[in-house]
C-alpha positions as CSV (number, residue, x, y, z in Angstrom):
1,M,9.2,127.6,90.3
2,M,7.7,128.6,86.7
3,P,8.4,132.8,86.2
4,E,5.6,135.2,86.8
5,S,5.2,136.3,83.1
6,L,4.3,132.4,82.2
7,S,2.3,132.0,85.0
8,E,0.4,135.1,84.2
9,K,-0.1,133.3,80.2
10,V,-1.5,130.3,81.6
11,E,-4.0,131.8,83.9
12,A,-4.7,133.9,81.1
13,L,-5.4,130.3,78.9
14,L,-7.6,129.1,81.7
15,H,-9.9,131.9,82.5
16,G,-12.9,131.7,82.2
17,V,-13.1,127.4,82.4
18,P,-15.0,126.0,84.6
19,L,-12.8,124.9,88.0
20,S,-15.2,121.6,88.0
21,A,-14.3,121.0,83.8
22,L,-11.0,121.4,84.8
23,S,-10.8,118.9,88.3
24,R,-12.9,116.0,86.2
25,A,-10.2,116.3,83.0
26,A,-7.3,116.7,85.9
27,A,-8.6,113.4,87.6
28,D,-9.1,112.0,83.9
29,L,-5.5,112.5,83.4
30,M,-4.0,111.4,86.3
31,A,-5.6,108.0,86.1
32,L,-4.4,107.9,82.7
33,Y,-1.2,108.6,83.3
34,R,-0.8,106.0,85.9
35,I,-1.0,103.2,83.5
36,P,2.4,102.3,82.0
37,G,2.3,101.9,78.2
38,K,1.0,103.9,75.6
39,K,-1.2,106.7,76.4
40,R,-4.5,107.8,74.3
41,A,-4.2,111.2,73.0
42,L,-5.8,114.3,74.9
43,A,-9.6,114.7,74.3
44,G,-10.8,118.6,74.1
45,E,-9.8,121.5,75.3
46,A,-10.4,121.2,79.0
47,E,-8.1,117.7,79.0
48,H,-5.4,120.3,77.4
49,L,-5.8,123.3,79.5
50,A,-5.6,120.7,82.8
51,Y,-2.4,119.3,81.6
52,I,-1.1,122.7,81.1
53,A,-2.7,123.6,84.6
54,Y,-1.6,120.2,86.6
55,R,1.3,118.9,84.8
56,M,3.3,121.8,83.1
57,P,4.8,123.2,86.4
58,A,6.2,119.8,87.0
59,T,7.6,119.5,83.8
60,Y,9.3,122.7,83.8
61,Q,10.6,122.2,87.5
62,V,12.2,118.9,86.8
63,L,14.0,120.4,83.3
64,T,15.7,123.3,85.4
65,H,16.6,120.6,87.4
66,I,18.4,118.7,84.7
67,F,20.0,122.2,82.9
68,S,21.2,122.9,86.5
69,A,22.9,119.2,86.0
70,I,24.5,120.2,82.5
71,R,25.8,123.8,83.7
72,A,27.5,121.4,86.9
73,Y,30.0,120.3,84.3
74,D,29.6,122.8,81.5
75,S,29.1,126.6,83.5
76,A,29.4,128.2,79.9
77,F,26.8,126.4,78.5
78,S,23.9,128.3,76.6
79,P,22.2,126.2,74.0
80,Q,21.9,128.9,71.2
81,S,19.3,126.3,69.4
82,L,17.0,123.9,70.2
83,L,15.3,120.8,69.3
84,D,12.1,119.9,71.5
85,L,10.7,116.3,70.4
86,G,7.2,115.6,71.4
87,A,7.0,119.4,72.7
88,G,3.4,119.1,74.1
89,P,2.2,122.9,74.8
90,G,6.4,123.8,74.3
91,T,7.7,123.3,78.0
92,A,10.9,122.5,77.6
93,T,11.6,125.4,74.9
94,V,9.8,127.6,78.0
95,A,12.2,125.9,80.4
96,C,15.1,126.6,78.2
97,E,14.2,130.2,77.5
98,H,14.1,131.2,81.6
99,F,16.6,128.9,82.8
100,F,19.9,129.9,80.6
101,E,18.4,133.7,80.3
102,S,18.3,133.9,76.4
103,A,16.1,133.0,73.8
104,P,17.4,129.6,71.6
105,S,16.1,129.6,68.1
106,A,13.8,126.5,69.0
107,T,12.3,124.1,66.3
108,L,9.3,122.1,68.1
109,V,8.1,118.7,67.0
110,E,4.3,118.6,68.2
111,Q,1.5,116.3,66.7
112,D,-1.1,117.5,68.5
113,R,-2.6,120.5,66.7
114,T,-4.5,121.7,70.1
115,F,-0.8,122.1,72.0
116,C,1.0,123.8,68.8
117,S,-1.9,126.3,69.1
118,I,-1.7,126.7,72.9
119,G,2.1,126.2,72.9
120,K,2.4,129.1,69.9
121,N,0.7,131.8,72.5
122,L,3.5,130.7,75.7
123,C,6.7,130.5,73.5
124,G,8.2,131.2,70.2
125,G,10.0,129.0,67.8
126,E,9.2,127.2,64.8
127,W,6.4,124.0,65.6
128,I,6.3,121.9,63.4
129,E,2.9,119.6,63.5
130,S,4.1,116.4,63.1
131,S,4.9,112.9,65.3
132,I,8.4,112.3,66.2
133,E,8.8,109.5,64.0
134,N,7.7,110.7,60.7
135,V,9.3,114.5,61.4
136,A,12.6,115.2,58.7
137,I,15.2,116.9,60.5
138,A,17.8,118.0,58.5
139,R,20.5,120.7,61.0
140,T,22.5,120.1,64.2
141,F,21.0,121.6,67.1
142,G,23.0,122.5,70.5
143,L,20.4,121.1,73.0
144,V,17.8,118.2,71.8
145,V,15.2,117.4,74.5
146,A,12.8,114.2,74.4
147,S,10.3,114.9,77.6
148,Y,8.1,112.5,78.7
149,V,7.8,111.1,75.5
150,C,9.5,107.6,74.7
151,S,7.6,105.1,77.8
152,E,4.5,105.8,75.3
153,M,6.4,104.5,72.5
154,D,6.8,100.8,71.0
155,D,11.2,99.3,71.2
156,A,10.9,99.9,67.3
157,A,10.0,103.2,67.5
158,R,11.9,104.5,70.7
159,Q,14.9,103.1,69.2
160,Y,14.5,104.8,66.2
161,T,13.7,108.6,67.9
162,I,16.1,108.1,69.9
163,E,18.7,107.5,67.1
164,K,16.8,110.3,65.5
165,A,17.7,112.8,68.5
166,W,21.3,111.9,68.8
167,Q,22.2,112.6,65.1
168,A,20.4,116.2,65.7
169,T,22.5,116.7,68.5
170,D,25.4,118.9,67.7
171,G,25.6,119.7,71.8
172,Y,24.0,117.9,74.7
173,C,20.8,115.6,74.2
174,V,18.4,115.1,77.3
175,I,16.2,112.2,78.0
176,V,13.1,111.9,81.0
177,E,11.0,109.8,82.2
178,P,9.0,109.4,84.9
179,G,10.6,108.5,87.7
180,T,8.8,105.2,87.9
181,P,10.4,101.6,87.2
182,D,9.0,101.6,84.4
183,G,10.4,105.1,83.4
184,Y,14.0,103.7,84.9
185,R,14.2,100.5,82.2
186,T,13.1,102.6,79.4
187,I,15.6,105.5,80.7
188,L,18.6,102.2,80.8
189,S,17.4,101.1,77.2
190,I,18.5,104.5,75.8
191,R,21.2,104.7,78.2
192,D,22.8,100.9,76.5
193,Q,21.6,102.9,72.9
194,L,23.4,106.0,73.2
195,L,26.5,104.4,74.8
196,A,26.8,101.8,71.8
197,L,26.2,105.0,69.1
198,G,29.4,106.8,70.7
199,A,27.5,109.4,73.5
200,H,29.2,110.8,76.5
201,L,27.1,110.4,79.2
202,I,27.7,113.2,81.8
203,A,24.4,112.9,84.0
204,P,23.3,111.5,85.7
205,C,25.5,108.3,85.8
206,P,29.2,109.3,86.9
207,H,30.3,106.4,85.1
208,S,29.4,103.9,81.8
209,H,29.3,100.8,83.8
210,L,25.8,98.9,84.2
211,C,23.9,100.6,86.7
212,P,24.5,99.4,90.5
213,L,21.2,99.3,91.4
214,S,19.4,96.2,92.7
215,G,17.2,94.9,94.9
216,G,13.8,96.8,94.3
217,K,15.9,99.9,93.7
218,W,15.5,102.4,90.9
219,C,17.5,105.5,89.8
220,H,15.2,108.6,90.2
221,F,15.4,111.8,91.6
222,S,13.0,114.6,92.8
223,A,12.1,117.8,91.8
224,R,9.4,120.1,94.2
225,V,7.2,121.6,92.5
226,A,5.0,125.1,93.6
227,R,1.3,124.7,93.3
228,S,-0.5,127.8,92.1
229,R,-4.0,128.3,93.9
230,M,-5.5,126.8,90.7
231,H,-3.0,124.1,91.0
232,R,-4.3,123.3,94.3
233,L,-7.9,123.4,93.5
234,I,-8.0,121.4,90.7
235,K,-6.1,118.0,92.4
236,G,-8.0,119.3,95.5
237,G,-4.8,119.3,97.6
238,D,-3.7,122.0,100.2
239,L,-0.6,121.8,100.3
240,G,1.9,124.8,98.4
241,W,3.8,121.7,96.7
242,E,4.2,118.3,96.3
243,D,7.1,116.3,94.7
244,E,7.8,114.9,90.6
245,K,9.8,112.0,90.5
246,F,12.0,111.7,87.8
247,S,14.3,109.6,85.7
248,Y,16.6,111.2,82.7
249,V,19.6,110.9,81.1
250,V,21.8,113.9,79.5
251,F,24.6,112.9,77.2
252,S,27.0,115.1,75.2
253,R,29.2,115.2,71.8
254,K,32.4,116.1,74.0
255,P,33.5,113.8,76.8
256,I,33.5,115.3,79.9
257,S,36.6,114.2,82.4
258,N,36.6,114.4,86.2
259,P,33.0,113.2,87.2
260,C,32.1,113.1,91.0
261,P,29.4,111.0,92.7
262,R,26.2,111.7,92.5
263,I,23.8,111.4,95.2
264,I,20.6,109.1,94.3
265,G,18.7,109.3,97.6
266,A,17.8,112.1,100.1
267,P,20.6,112.9,102.2
268,K,19.7,112.2,106.0
269,K,21.4,114.8,108.4
270,H,22.3,114.2,112.1
271,S,23.2,116.0,114.7
272,G,27.3,116.0,113.8
273,F,27.2,114.2,110.2
274,L,26.1,113.2,106.9
275,E,25.3,110.6,105.4
276,F,25.3,110.3,101.5
277,E,24.2,107.4,99.0
278,L,26.3,107.6,96.0
279,C,26.9,106.6,92.5
280,C,30.6,106.7,92.1
281,P,32.7,106.7,89.2
282,D,34.2,103.3,89.8
283,G,30.6,101.6,89.1
284,L,29.3,100.8,92.2
285,V,27.0,102.3,94.6
286,H,28.5,103.7,98.4
287,A,27.6,105.5,101.6
288,Q,29.5,108.3,103.0
289,K,29.6,109.6,106.2
290,I,31.2,113.4,106.4
291,T,31.2,114.7,110.0
292,K,31.1,117.9,111.7
293,K,35.2,118.2,112.1
294,E,35.9,118.3,108.0
295,G,35.0,121.7,108.6
296,S,34.0,123.5,105.2
297,R,33.8,120.6,103.6
298,F,31.0,120.2,106.2
299,K,29.7,123.0,105.3
300,L,29.4,122.6,101.5
301,A,28.1,119.2,102.2
302,K,25.2,121.0,104.0
303,K,23.9,122.5,101.0
304,A,23.8,119.5,98.8
305,E,20.9,117.9,98.2
306,W,19.4,114.8,96.4
307,G,20.0,114.3,92.5
308,D,23.4,117.1,92.9
309,I,26.8,116.0,92.7
310,L,29.3,115.8,95.9
311,A,32.6,117.0,95.5
312,T,35.0,115.1,96.6
């Protein structure tokens, strides 16, 4: 859930905007995002505000999930500097500030002038109005994030952007895409490129082998997003939550030892035992059953969710 301070800022931005206009703009954006590939630029203030109302909470929740994955391997990590590539309204920067409970020195690159203007009301940092491909990065950062931008590029632009992101990283590099088959394929391509550059893969994969999923399966995860009243009204929904599917990779400048299996599907909970589908360090997918007879291990496993690592 977005922090109350951020929710208040978002509500203030939306105050006085007709609900009908936001609903129409949100419907247009939902249709647009269902189309794979390059997207048109957002049109007008209503579409930008609709994006903030219905997409920003989901992106925020996904990023906090991924930051948790980093902390699972590096419990002391708290970035002193952040490069937010394709920043939109600054969601990654806001999520970083609130998750790590500190405000890193942030540089946000965004070519949409309206998002730059709105984002300056939501978070601090140095805003650079530029496309990712054209921006010059003259320093390195403890955390580099490219969130929901690479799927909208052609192959050459994506490869150039990923190399630029990696060269700007002196700690961790996070790439996020939609949890669709197309998003997964984009992530696989980025994974291959960064491994070839010598980057150390830490999440979600516990190995650097070829992805073992096949037969119509793809690696993706789910983040539960709390809907505000405005969010429900704009989307015409009754539920107080929705699930956001995403695919991602996290790479590190330093190697990570002793990887644990990662849960790659919703755990199946039965009376007396649990079943997990795990991506394992040997590069294969294994099914595992943990029974109540295993005591403390069973108690810990009961708390594990889709996307978590499962200690052996």
